[in-house]
PyMOL commands that place a pseudoatom at each C-alpha (Angstrom):
pseudoatom trace, name=CA, resn=MET, resi=1, chain=A, elem=C, hetatm=0, pos=[-1.337, 5.459, -22.007]
pseudoatom trace, name=CA, resn=SER, resi=2, chain=A, elem=C, hetatm=0, pos=[1.788, 6.701, -20.208]
pseudoatom trace, name=CA, resn=ALA, resi=3, chain=A, elem=C, hetatm=0, pos=[3.205, 4.903, -17.187]
pseudoatom trace, name=CA, resn=GLU, resi=4, chain=A, elem=C, hetatm=0, pos=[1.663, 5.973, -13.891]
pseudoatom trace, name=CA, resn=LEU, resi=5, chain=A, elem=C, hetatm=0, pos=[2.918, 5.607, -10.345]
pseudoatom trace, name=CA, resn=TRP, resi=6, chain=A, elem=C, hetatm=0, pos=[0.540, 4.602, -7.576]
pseudoatom trace, name=CA, resn=VAL, resi=7, chain=A, elem=C, hetatm=0, pos=[1.804, 6.068, -4.306]
pseudoatom trace, name=CA, resn=GLU, resi=8, chain=A, elem=C, hetatm=0, pos=[0.726, 5.287, -0.755]
pseudoatom trace, name=CA, resn=LEU, resi=9, chain=A, elem=C, hetatm=0, pos=[2.018, 7.427, 2.116]
pseudoatom trace, name=CA, resn=ASP, resi=10, chain=A, elem=C, hetatm=0, pos=[1.685, 7.330, 5.900]
pseudoatom trace, name=CA, resn=VAL, resi=11, chain=A, elem=C, hetatm=0, pos=[2.026, 10.503, 7.983]
pseudoatom trace, name=CA, resn=GLY, resi=12, chain=A, elem=C, hetatm=0, pos=[2.360, 9.698, 11.664]
pseudoatom trace, name=CA, resn=ASP, resi=13, chain=A, elem=C, hetatm=0, pos=[2.184, 13.323, 12.841]
pseudoatom trace, name=CA, resn=PRO, resi=14, chain=A, elem=C, hetatm=0, pos=[-0.107, 15.160, 10.374]
pseudoatom trace, name=CA, resn=GLY, resi=15, chain=A, elem=C, hetatm=0, pos=[-0.536, 18.289, 12.471]
pseudoatom trace, name=CA, resn=ALA, resi=16, chain=A, elem=C, hetatm=0, pos=[-3.998, 19.818, 12.898]
pseudoatom trace, name=CA, resn=CYS, resi=17, chain=A, elem=C, hetatm=0, pos=[-5.871, 17.197, 10.894]
pseudoatom trace, name=CA, resn=PRO, resi=18, chain=A, elem=C, hetatm=0, pos=[-9.419, 16.564, 12.171]
pseudoatom trace, name=CA, resn=VAL, resi=19, chain=A, elem=C, hetatm=0, pos=[-9.592, 13.234, 10.369]
pseudoatom trace, name=CA, resn=ALA, resi=20, chain=A, elem=C, hetatm=0, pos=[-6.420, 11.942, 12.027]
pseudoatom trace, name=CA, resn=ASP, resi=21, chain=A, elem=C, hetatm=0, pos=[-7.492, 13.451, 15.354]
pseudoatom trace, name=CA, resn=ALA, resi=22, chain=A, elem=C, hetatm=0, pos=[-10.801, 11.566, 15.171]
pseudoatom trace, name=CA, resn=SER, resi=23, chain=A, elem=C, hetatm=0, pos=[-8.930, 8.279, 14.710]
pseudoatom trace, name=CA, resn=THR, resi=24, chain=A, elem=C, hetatm=0, pos=[-7.154, 8.664, 18.055]
pseudoatom trace, name=CA, resn=ASP, resi=25, chain=A, elem=C, hetatm=0, pos=[-10.411, 7.718, 19.801]
pseudoatom trace, name=CA, resn=ALA, resi=26, chain=A, elem=C, hetatm=0, pos=[-9.793, 4.021, 19.045]
pseudoatom trace, name=CA, resn=THR, resi=27, chain=A, elem=C, hetatm=0, pos=[-11.792, 4.073, 15.824]
pseudoatom trace, name=CA, resn=ALA, resi=28, chain=A, elem=C, hetatm=0, pos=[-10.639, 3.669, 12.233]
pseudoatom trace, name=CA, resn=ILE, resi=29, chain=A, elem=C, hetatm=0, pos=[-11.531, 6.413, 9.750]
pseudoatom trace, name=CA, resn=SER, resi=30, chain=A, elem=C, hetatm=0, pos=[-12.347, 5.686, 6.109]
pseudoatom trace, name=CA, resn=SER, resi=31, chain=A, elem=C, hetatm=0, pos=[-14.341, 7.006, 3.130]
pseudoatom trace, name=CA, resn=VAL, resi=32, chain=A, elem=C, hetatm=0, pos=[-12.980, 10.543, 3.353]
pseudoatom trace, name=CA, resn=THR, resi=33, chain=A, elem=C, hetatm=0, pos=[-14.521, 12.821, 0.712]
pseudoatom trace, name=CA, resn=ARG, resi=34, chain=A, elem=C, hetatm=0, pos=[-14.245, 16.549, 0.034]
pseudoatom trace, name=CA, resn=ALA, resi=35, chain=A, elem=C, hetatm=0, pos=[-16.519, 19.008, -1.744]
pseudoatom trace, name=CA, resn=SER, resi=36, chain=A, elem=C, hetatm=0, pos=[-14.935, 21.016, -4.555]
pseudoatom trace, name=CA, resn=VAL, resi=37, chain=A, elem=C, hetatm=0, pos=[-17.189, 24.078, -4.147]
pseudoatom trace, name=CA, resn=THR, resi=38, chain=A, elem=C, hetatm=0, pos=[-16.901, 26.423, -1.173]
pseudoatom trace, name=CA, resn=ASP, resi=39, chain=A, elem=C, hetatm=0, pos=[-19.807, 27.746, 0.860]
pseudoatom trace, name=CA, resn=ASP, resi=40, chain=A, elem=C, hetatm=0, pos=[-20.618, 31.444, 1.398]
pseudoatom trace, name=CA, resn=GLU, resi=41, chain=A, elem=C, hetatm=0, pos=[-17.794, 31.669, 3.935]
pseudoatom trace, name=CA, resn=GLY, resi=42, chain=A, elem=C, hetatm=0, pos=[-15.188, 30.191, 1.584]
pseudoatom trace, name=CA, resn=ARG, resi=43, chain=A, elem=C, hetatm=0, pos=[-15.087, 26.839, 3.361]
pseudoatom trace, name=CA, resn=ILE, resi=44, chain=A, elem=C, hetatm=0, pos=[-15.206, 23.355, 1.885]
pseudoatom trace, name=CA, resn=ALA, resi=45, chain=A, elem=C, hetatm=0, pos=[-17.051, 20.428, 3.427]
pseudoatom trace, name=CA, resn=GLU, resi=46, chain=A, elem=C, hetatm=0, pos=[-15.351, 17.144, 4.276]
pseudoatom trace, name=CA, resn=GLU, resi=47, chain=A, elem=C, hetatm=0, pos=[-17.067, 13.938, 5.292]
pseudoatom trace, name=CA, resn=PHE, resi=48, chain=A, elem=C, hetatm=0, pos=[-15.569, 10.810, 6.786]
pseudoatom trace, name=CA, resn=THR, resi=49, chain=A, elem=C, hetatm=0, pos=[-16.837, 7.513, 8.159]
pseudoatom trace, name=CA, resn=ALA, resi=50, chain=A, elem=C, hetatm=0, pos=[-15.827, 6.443, 11.661]
pseudoatom trace, name=CA, resn=GLU, resi=51, chain=A, elem=C, hetatm=0, pos=[-16.006, 2.789, 12.592]
pseudoatom trace, name=CA, resn=HIS, resi=52, chain=A, elem=C, hetatm=0, pos=[-17.548, 3.765, 15.961]
pseudoatom trace, name=CA, resn=ALA, resi=53, chain=A, elem=C, hetatm=0, pos=[-19.334, 6.881, 17.213]
pseudoatom trace, name=CA, resn=LEU, resi=54, chain=A, elem=C, hetatm=0, pos=[-16.877, 9.576, 18.292]
pseudoatom trace, name=CA, resn=PRO, resi=55, chain=A, elem=C, hetatm=0, pos=[-17.114, 10.385, 22.018]
pseudoatom trace, name=CA, resn=GLU, resi=56, chain=A, elem=C, hetatm=0, pos=[-15.728, 13.885, 21.354]
pseudoatom trace, name=CA, resn=PRO, resi=57, chain=A, elem=C, hetatm=0, pos=[-16.398, 14.843, 17.714]
pseudoatom trace, name=CA, resn=GLY, resi=58, chain=A, elem=C, hetatm=0, pos=[-15.017, 18.378, 18.119]
pseudoatom trace, name=CA, resn=ASP, resi=59, chain=A, elem=C, hetatm=0, pos=[-15.951, 20.471, 15.086]
pseudoatom trace, name=CA, resn=ALA, resi=60, chain=A, elem=C, hetatm=0, pos=[-17.421, 17.451, 13.289]
pseudoatom trace, name=CA, resn=THR, resi=61, chain=A, elem=C, hetatm=0, pos=[-21.170, 16.919, 13.070]
pseudoatom trace, name=CA, resn=GLU, resi=62, chain=A, elem=C, hetatm=0, pos=[-22.691, 13.465, 12.686]
pseudoatom trace, name=CA, resn=VAL, resi=63, chain=A, elem=C, hetatm=0, pos=[-24.904, 13.453, 9.588]
pseudoatom trace, name=CA, resn=ALA, resi=64, chain=A, elem=C, hetatm=0, pos=[-25.677, 9.755, 9.063]
pseudoatom trace, name=CA, resn=GLU, resi=65, chain=A, elem=C, hetatm=0, pos=[-25.265, 6.271, 10.458]
pseudoatom trace, name=CA, resn=HIS, resi=66, chain=A, elem=C, hetatm=0, pos=[-24.874, 3.171, 8.291]
pseudoatom trace, name=CA, resn=ASP, resi=67, chain=A, elem=C, hetatm=0, pos=[-23.884, -0.443, 8.741]
pseudoatom trace, name=CA, resn=THR, resi=68, chain=A, elem=C, hetatm=0, pos=[-20.326, 0.598, 7.899]
pseudoatom trace, name=CA, resn=GLY, resi=69, chain=A, elem=C, hetatm=0, pos=[-20.135, 3.269, 10.603]
pseudoatom trace, name=CA, resn=HIS, resi=70, chain=A, elem=C, hetatm=0, pos=[-20.986, 6.841, 11.543]
pseudoatom trace, name=CA, resn=VAL, resi=71, chain=A, elem=C, hetatm=0, pos=[-20.643, 9.617, 8.957]
pseudoatom trace, name=CA, resn=TYR, resi=72, chain=A, elem=C, hetatm=0, pos=[-19.336, 12.994, 10.145]
pseudoatom trace, name=CA, resn=ARG, resi=73, chain=A, elem=C, hetatm=0, pos=[-19.039, 16.314, 8.346]
pseudoatom trace, name=CA, resn=ILE, resi=74, chain=A, elem=C, hetatm=0, pos=[-16.638, 19.178, 9.017]
pseudoatom trace, name=CA, resn=ARG, resi=75, chain=A, elem=C, hetatm=0, pos=[-16.148, 22.539, 7.296]
pseudoatom trace, name=CA, resn=ARG, resi=76, chain=A, elem=C, hetatm=0, pos=[-12.748, 24.121, 6.865]
pseudoatom trace, name=CA, resn=ALA, resi=77, chain=A, elem=C, hetatm=0, pos=[-10.811, 26.656, 4.833]
pseudoatom trace, name=CA, resn=ARG, resi=78, chain=A, elem=C, hetatm=0, pos=[-9.778, 25.303, 1.438]
pseudoatom trace, name=CA, resn=ASP, resi=79, chain=A, elem=C, hetatm=0, pos=[-6.043, 26.039, 1.702]
pseudoatom trace, name=CA, resn=ARG, resi=80, chain=A, elem=C, hetatm=0, pos=[-4.940, 25.658, 5.283]
pseudoatom trace, name=CA, resn=GLY, resi=81, chain=A, elem=C, hetatm=0, pos=[-1.723, 23.762, 4.554]
pseudoatom trace, name=CA, resn=CYS, resi=82, chain=A, elem=C, hetatm=0, pos=[-2.850, 20.336, 5.746]
pseudoatom trace, name=CA, resn=VAL, resi=83, chain=A, elem=C, hetatm=0, pos=[-1.282, 17.123, 4.418]
pseudoatom trace, name=CA, resn=CYS, resi=84, chain=A, elem=C, hetatm=0, pos=[-3.797, 16.646, 1.596]
pseudoatom trace, name=CA, resn=ASP, resi=85, chain=A, elem=C, hetatm=0, pos=[-3.516, 20.291, 0.527]
pseudoatom trace, name=CA, resn=ARG, resi=86, chain=A, elem=C, hetatm=0, pos=[0.282, 19.963, 0.402]
pseudoatom trace, name=CA, resn=VAL, resi=87, chain=A, elem=C, hetatm=0, pos=[0.086, 16.878, -1.797]
pseudoatom trace, name=CA, resn=GLU, resi=88, chain=A, elem=C, hetatm=0, pos=[-2.494, 18.385, -4.145]
pseudoatom trace, name=CA, resn=SER, resi=89, chain=A, elem=C, hetatm=0, pos=[-0.402, 21.556, -4.547]
pseudoatom trace, name=CA, resn=PHE, resi=90, chain=A, elem=C, hetatm=0, pos=[1.792, 19.398, -6.845]
pseudoatom trace, name=CA, resn=GLY, resi=91, chain=A, elem=C, hetatm=0, pos=[-1.180, 18.823, -9.149]
pseudoatom trace, name=CA, resn=THR, resi=92, chain=A, elem=C, hetatm=0, pos=[-1.786, 15.292, -7.881]
pseudoatom trace, name=CA, resn=PRO, resi=93, chain=A, elem=C, hetatm=0, pos=[-5.323, 14.759, -6.539]
pseudoatom trace, name=CA, resn=VAL, resi=94, chain=A, elem=C, hetatm=0, pos=[-5.508, 12.650, -3.409]
pseudoatom trace, name=CA, resn=VAL, resi=95, chain=A, elem=C, hetatm=0, pos=[-7.404, 9.480, -4.294]
pseudoatom trace, name=CA, resn=ASP, resi=96, chain=A, elem=C, hetatm=0, pos=[-7.890, 7.760, -0.964]
pseudoatom trace, name=CA, resn=VAL, resi=97, chain=A, elem=C, hetatm=0, pos=[-7.573, 8.946, 2.646]
pseudoatom trace, name=CA, resn=ARG, resi=98, chain=A, elem=C, hetatm=0, pos=[-7.776, 6.820, 5.794]
pseudoatom trace, name=CA, resn=ALA, resi=99, chain=A, elem=C, hetatm=0, pos=[-6.657, 7.220, 9.391]
pseudoatom trace, name=CA, resn=ALA, resi=100, chain=A, elem=C, hetatm=0, pos=[-5.957, 4.962, 12.348]
pseudoatom trace, name=CA, resn=ALA, resi=101, chain=A, elem=C, hetatm=0, pos=[-4.439, 5.711, 15.752]
pseudoatom trace, name=CA, resn=GLY, resi=102, chain=A, elem=C, hetatm=0, pos=[-3.622, 9.268, 14.696]
pseudoatom trace, name=CA, resn=THR, resi=103, chain=A, elem=C, hetatm=0, pos=[-1.733, 8.257, 11.542]
pseudoatom trace, name=CA, resn=LEU, resi=104, chain=A, elem=C, hetatm=0, pos=[-3.033, 9.587, 8.228]
pseudoatom trace, name=CA, resn=SER, resi=105, chain=A, elem=C, hetatm=0, pos=[-2.721, 7.315, 5.172]
pseudoatom trace, name=CA, resn=LEU, resi=106, chain=A, elem=C, hetatm=0, pos=[-3.284, 8.658, 1.676]
pseudoatom trace, name=CA, resn=SER, resi=107, chain=A, elem=C, hetatm=0, pos=[-2.833, 7.612, -1.952]
pseudoatom trace, name=CA, resn=PHE, resi=108, chain=A, elem=C, hetatm=0, pos=[-2.349, 9.428, -5.244]
pseudoatom trace, name=CA, resn=HIS, resi=109, chain=A, elem=C, hetatm=0, pos=[-1.273, 8.893, -8.869]
pseudoatom trace, name=CA, resn=THR, resi=110, chain=A, elem=C, hetatm=0, pos=[1.536, 10.671, -10.683]
pseudoatom trace, name=CA, resn=ALA, resi=111, chain=A, elem=C, hetatm=0, pos=[3.580, 10.083, -13.825]
pseudoatom trace, name=CA, resn=SER, resi=112, chain=A, elem=C, hetatm=0, pos=[6.772, 11.511, -12.332]
pseudoatom trace, name=CA, resn=LEU, resi=113, chain=A, elem=C, hetatm=0, pos=[9.127, 9.961, -9.795]
pseudoatom trace, name=CA, resn=ASP, resi=114, chain=A, elem=C, hetatm=0, pos=[10.450, 13.483, -9.199]
pseudoatom trace, name=CA, resn=THR, resi=115, chain=A, elem=C, hetatm=0, pos=[6.970, 14.480, -8.008]
pseudoatom trace, name=CA, resn=VAL, resi=116, chain=A, elem=C, hetatm=0, pos=[6.967, 11.612, -5.520]
pseudoatom trace, name=CA, resn=GLN, resi=117, chain=A, elem=C, hetatm=0, pos=[10.354, 12.691, -4.171]
pseudoatom trace, name=CA, resn=ASN, resi=118, chain=A, elem=C, hetatm=0, pos=[9.263, 16.341, -3.951]
pseudoatom trace, name=CA, resn=VAL, resi=119, chain=A, elem=C, hetatm=0, pos=[5.999, 15.454, -2.199]
pseudoatom trace, name=CA, resn=VAL, resi=120, chain=A, elem=C, hetatm=0, pos=[7.806, 13.292, 0.364]
pseudoatom trace, name=CA, resn=ALA, resi=121, chain=A, elem=C, hetatm=0, pos=[10.474, 15.966, 0.923]
pseudoatom trace, name=CA, resn=GLU, resi=122, chain=A, elem=C, hetatm=0, pos=[7.911, 18.719, 1.493]
pseudoatom trace, name=CA, resn=LEU, resi=123, chain=A, elem=C, hetatm=0, pos=[5.805, 16.600, 3.829]
pseudoatom trace, name=CA, resn=ARG, resi=124, chain=A, elem=C, hetatm=0, pos=[8.909, 15.714, 5.857]
pseudoatom trace, name=CA, resn=ASP, resi=125, chain=A, elem=C, hetatm=0, pos=[9.705, 19.422, 6.142]
pseudoatom trace, name=CA, resn=GLU, resi=126, chain=A, elem=C, hetatm=0, pos=[6.216, 20.207, 7.467]
pseudoatom trace, name=CA, resn=PHE, resi=127, chain=A, elem=C, hetatm=0, pos=[5.112, 17.077, 9.328]
pseudoatom trace, name=CA, resn=GLY, resi=128, chain=A, elem=C, hetatm=0, pos=[6.506, 14.112, 11.240]
pseudoatom trace, name=CA, resn=GLY, resi=129, chain=A, elem=C, hetatm=0, pos=[6.553, 10.369, 10.732]
pseudoatom trace, name=CA, resn=VAL, resi=130, chain=A, elem=C, hetatm=0, pos=[6.322, 10.494, 6.918]
pseudoatom trace, name=CA, resn=ARG, resi=131, chain=A, elem=C, hetatm=0, pos=[6.763, 7.060, 5.353]
pseudoatom trace, name=CA, resn=LEU, resi=132, chain=A, elem=C, hetatm=0, pos=[6.507, 5.971, 1.732]
pseudoatom trace, name=CA, resn=ARG, resi=133, chain=A, elem=C, hetatm=0, pos=[4.557, 2.743, 2.198]
pseudoatom trace, name=CA, resn=LYS, resi=134, chain=A, elem=C, hetatm=0, pos=[3.968, 1.650, -1.374]
pseudoatom trace, name=CA, resn=LEU, resi=135, chain=A, elem=C, hetatm=0, pos=[5.155, 2.666, -4.844]
pseudoatom trace, name=CA, resn=VAL, resi=136, chain=A, elem=C, hetatm=0, pos=[3.791, 0.760, -7.840]
pseudoatom trace, name=CA, resn=ARG, resi=137, chain=A, elem=C, hetatm=0, pos=[4.398, 1.549, -11.504]
pseudoatom trace, name=CA, resn=SER, resi=138, chain=A, elem=C, hetatm=0, pos=[1.780, 0.585, -14.100]
pseudoatom trace, name=CA, resn=GLU, resi=139, chain=A, elem=C, hetatm=0, pos=[2.743, 0.714, -17.768]
pseudoatom trace, name=CA, resn=GLY, resi=140, chain=A, elem=C, hetatm=0, pos=[-0.869, 1.192, -18.849]
pseudoatom trace, name=CA, resn=GLY, resi=141, chain=A, elem=C, hetatm=0, pos=[-2.938, -0.886, -21.226]
pseudoatom trace, name=CA, resn=GLU, resi=142, chain=A, elem=C, hetatm=0, pos=[-2.773, -4.551, -20.343]
pseudoatom trace, name=CA, resn=SER, resi=143, chain=A, elem=C, hetatm=0, pos=[0.881, -4.645, -19.355]
pseudoatom trace, name=CA, resn=SER, resi=144, chain=A, elem=C, hetatm=0, pos=[2.103, -3.764, -15.902]
pseudoatom trace, name=CA, resn=ASP, resi=145, chain=A, elem=C, hetatm=0, pos=[5.070, -4.615, -13.759]
pseudoatom trace, name=CA, resn=PRO, resi=146, chain=A, elem=C, hetatm=0, pos=[4.208, -3.708, -10.171]
pseudoatom trace, name=CA, resn=VAL, resi=147, chain=A, elem=C, hetatm=0, pos=[6.976, -3.926, -7.602]
pseudoatom trace, name=CA, resn=PHE, resi=148, chain=A, elem=C, hetatm=0, pos=[6.539, -3.528, -3.860]
pseudoatom trace, name=CA, resn=VAL, resi=149, chain=A, elem=C, hetatm=0, pos=[9.613, -3.320, -1.663]
pseudoatom trace, name=CA, resn=ASP, resi=150, chain=A, elem=C, hetatm=0, pos=[8.956, -4.137, 1.974]
pseudoatom trace, name=CA, resn=ARG, resi=151, chain=A, elem=C, hetatm=0, pos=[11.177, -1.733, 3.901]
pseudoatom trace, name=CA, resn=SER, resi=152, chain=A, elem=C, hetatm=0, pos=[11.051, -3.978, 6.960]
pseudoatom trace, name=CA, resn=ARG, resi=153, chain=A, elem=C, hetatm=0, pos=[13.679, -6.093, 5.173]
pseudoatom trace, name=CA, resn=LEU, resi=154, chain=A, elem=C, hetatm=0, pos=[16.139, -3.313, 5.969]
pseudoatom trace, name=CA, resn=THR, resi=155, chain=A, elem=C, hetatm=0, pos=[17.456, -2.544, 9.415]
pseudoatom trace, name=CA, resn=GLU, resi=156, chain=A, elem=C, hetatm=0, pos=[16.979, 0.971, 10.740]
pseudoatom trace, name=CA, resn=ARG, resi=157, chain=A, elem=C, hetatm=0, pos=[20.702, 1.628, 10.202]
pseudoatom trace, name=CA, resn=GLN, resi=158, chain=A, elem=C, hetatm=0, pos=[20.532, 0.415, 6.590]
pseudoatom trace, name=CA, resn=ARG, resi=159, chain=A, elem=C, hetatm=0, pos=[17.558, 2.710, 5.913]
pseudoatom trace, name=CA, resn=GLU, resi=160, chain=A, elem=C, hetatm=0, pos=[19.481, 5.619, 7.435]
pseudoatom trace, name=CA, resn=VAL, resi=161, chain=A, elem=C, hetatm=0, pos=[22.501, 4.863, 5.245]
pseudoatom trace, name=CA, resn=LEU, resi=162, chain=A, elem=C, hetatm=0, pos=[20.403, 4.687, 2.065]
pseudoatom trace, name=CA, resn=ARG, resi=163, chain=A, elem=C, hetatm=0, pos=[18.449, 7.817, 2.953]
pseudoatom trace, name=CA, resn=THR, resi=164, chain=A, elem=C, hetatm=0, pos=[21.566, 9.861, 3.759]
pseudoatom trace, name=CA, resn=ALA, resi=165, chain=A, elem=C, hetatm=0, pos=[23.395, 8.677, 0.639]
pseudoatom trace, name=CA, resn=HIS, resi=166, chain=A, elem=C, hetatm=0, pos=[20.385, 9.560, -1.503]
pseudoatom trace, name=CA, resn=GLU, resi=167, chain=A, elem=C, hetatm=0, pos=[19.920, 12.993, 0.085]
pseudoatom trace, name=CA, resn=LEU, resi=168, chain=A, elem=C, hetatm=0, pos=[23.612, 13.852, -0.415]
pseudoatom trace, name=CA, resn=GLY, resi=169, chain=A, elem=C, hetatm=0, pos=[23.534, 12.810, -4.083]
pseudoatom trace, name=CA, resn=TYR, resi=170, chain=A, elem=C, hetatm=0, pos=[25.708, 9.699, -3.763]
pseudoatom trace, name=CA, resn=PHE, resi=171, chain=A, elem=C, hetatm=0, pos=[23.626, 7.853, -6.382]
pseudoatom trace, name=CA, resn=GLU, resi=172, chain=A, elem=C, hetatm=0, pos=[23.564, 10.736, -8.864]
pseudoatom trace, name=CA, resn=HIS, resi=173, chain=A, elem=C, hetatm=0, pos=[25.713, 10.949, -11.993]
pseudoatom trace, name=CA, resn=PRO, resi=174, chain=A, elem=C, hetatm=0, pos=[27.982, 12.768, -11.558]
pseudoatom trace, name=CA, resn=LYS, resi=175, chain=A, elem=C, hetatm=0, pos=[27.984, 12.081, -7.843]
pseudoatom trace, name=CA, resn=GLY, resi=176, chain=A, elem=C, hetatm=0, pos=[26.966, 14.859, -5.509]
pseudoatom trace, name=CA, resn=ALA, resi=177, chain=A, elem=C, hetatm=0, pos=[28.940, 13.182, -2.710]
pseudoatom trace, name=CA, resn=ASN, resi=178, chain=A, elem=C, hetatm=0, pos=[31.481, 10.390, -2.393]
pseudoatom trace, name=CA, resn=ALA, resi=179, chain=A, elem=C, hetatm=0, pos=[31.694, 7.598, 0.173]
pseudoatom trace, name=CA, resn=ASN, resi=180, chain=A, elem=C, hetatm=0, pos=[33.831, 9.714, 2.517]
pseudoatom trace, name=CA, resn=ASP, resi=181, chain=A, elem=C, hetatm=0, pos=[31.267, 12.538, 2.455]
pseudoatom trace, name=CA, resn=VAL, resi=182, chain=A, elem=C, hetatm=0, pos=[28.386, 10.218, 3.324]
pseudoatom trace, name=CA, resn=ALA, resi=183, chain=A, elem=C, hetatm=0, pos=[30.421, 8.421, 5.987]
pseudoatom trace, name=CA, resn=ASP, resi=184, chain=A, elem=C, hetatm=0, pos=[31.277, 11.770, 7.600]
pseudoatom trace, name=CA, resn=ALA, resi=185, chain=A, elem=C, hetatm=0, pos=[27.582, 12.741, 7.627]
pseudoatom trace, name=CA, resn=LEU, resi=186, chain=A, elem=C, hetatm=0, pos=[26.752, 9.452, 9.336]
pseudoatom trace, name=CA, resn=ASP, resi=187, chain=A, elem=C, hetatm=0, pos=[29.745, 9.715, 11.690]
pseudoatom trace, name=CA, resn=ILE, resi=188, chain=A, elem=C, hetatm=0, pos=[31.058, 6.296, 10.653]
pseudoatom trace, name=CA, resn=SER, resi=189, chain=A, elem=C, hetatm=0, pos=[34.114, 5.078, 8.746]
pseudoatom trace, name=CA, resn=PRO, resi=190, chain=A, elem=C, hetatm=0, pos=[33.971, 4.788, 4.918]
pseudoatom trace, name=CA, resn=SER, resi=191, chain=A, elem=C, hetatm=0, pos=[34.446, 1.015, 5.178]
pseudoatom trace, name=CA, resn=THR, resi=192, chain=A, elem=C, hetatm=0, pos=[31.478, 0.715, 7.555]
pseudoatom trace, name=CA, resn=PHE, resi=193, chain=A, elem=C, hetatm=0, pos=[29.390, 2.853, 5.191]
pseudoatom trace, name=CA, resn=THR, resi=194, chain=A, elem=C, hetatm=0, pos=[30.185, 0.634, 2.210]
pseudoatom trace, name=CA, resn=GLU, resi=195, chain=A, elem=C, hetatm=0, pos=[29.341, -2.494, 4.233]
pseudoatom trace, name=CA, resn=HIS, resi=196, chain=A, elem=C, hetatm=0, pos=[25.936, -1.109, 5.265]
pseudoatom trace, name=CA, resn=LEU, resi=197, chain=A, elem=C, hetatm=0, pos=[25.289, 0.158, 1.740]
pseudoatom trace, name=CA, resn=ALA, resi=198, chain=A, elem=C, hetatm=0, pos=[26.148, -3.168, 0.110]
pseudoatom trace, name=CA, resn=ALA, resi=199, chain=A, elem=C, hetatm=0, pos=[23.876, -5.072, 2.502]
pseudoatom trace, name=CA, resn=ALA, resi=200, chain=A, elem=C, hetatm=0, pos=[21.003, -2.626, 1.949]
pseudoatom trace, name=CA, resn=GLN, resi=201, chain=A, elem=C, hetatm=0, pos=[21.366, -2.637, -1.830]
pseudoatom trace, name=CA, resn=ARG, resi=202, chain=A, elem=C, hetatm=0, pos=[21.441, -6.434, -1.883]
pseudoatom trace, name=CA, resn=LYS, resi=203, chain=A, elem=C, hetatm=0, pos=[18.169, -6.618, 0.069]
pseudoatom trace, name=CA, resn=VAL, resi=204, chain=A, elem=C, hetatm=0, pos=[16.486, -4.056, -2.190]
pseudoatom trace, name=CA, resn=LEU, resi=205, chain=A, elem=C, hetatm=0, pos=[17.656, -5.815, -5.348]
pseudoatom trace, name=CA, resn=ASP, resi=206, chain=A, elem=C, hetatm=0, pos=[16.555, -9.180, -3.962]
pseudoatom trace, name=CA, resn=ALA, resi=207, chain=A, elem=C, hetatm=0, pos=[13.073, -7.762, -3.369]
pseudoatom trace, name=CA, resn=VAL, resi=208, chain=A, elem=C, hetatm=0, pos=[12.874, -6.236, -6.860]
pseudoatom trace, name=CA, resn=LEU, resi=209, chain=A, elem=C, hetatm=0, pos=[14.238, -9.244, -8.709]
pseudoatom trace, name=CA, resn=GLU, resi=210, chain=A, elem=C, hetatm=0, pos=[11.930, -11.631, -6.866]
pseudoatom trace, name=CA, resn=HIS, resi=211, chain=A, elem=C, hetatm=0, pos=[9.085, -10.054, -8.872]
for i in range(1, 211): cmd.bond("trace and resi %d" % i, "trace and resi %d" % (i + 1))
show_as sticks, trace
zoom trace
C-alpha cells in the first residue's frame, strides 16, 4: 500500500455554503452526507445533523430528529463551485465535513503533497480564512509515522515569513528567490528575514523531531 496523506482543512469564509451558514446559529453541524445521483432537475441532495433545531433553516428541510440532533436536507446543483466541489475537482473525495460558527472543516486523503498544496492554493484564491489544520502521513500496512505540527508554536510574523519564502520558491532547488528577494517582499532587511526564518525553522524541526 502506498503512503497516504490525511489532510484536515478549515475554511473560515466558505462563501455560499448552506452547511456553514447553518452553523452560525450557535449550533455545531456534523454528519454531512451527499447523494451521488441527481434528481430530475439535476440537483444532488445533502443532509447534515445540527446539534440544535435551526431557527431559520433557509432552503433546508428538517427530515428527522435523533438523540444526536436534528437532520436537515437541502438540494443543490452538483457543480456550483463550493469548497467541497473545489477539493473534489482534484480527484480527492471529501471524507468528513463539519461546521461551527460559520467555519467549514473538511478532511480528505491523497497520495501527493503537490495535491495538498494545489488544493490549499486554489481554496485561498476563491475563499477566505483557509488554514491547513492537520497533515498526517501513513506509510500503509502496520507501519506509520504520523507527525502533527501545531502552528500555534509560530508567531504570526514567523508564519508570514515561512509562507512568503515558500510562495517565492526560496526552499526550492535551484532557488526561485534568494534572501534579498524574500526580504524585499516582506519589506524587512535580509538580516531580519534570516532571524525570523531561523526561529521558525527551529520550532518546526523541534515539533517534528519530538515525534
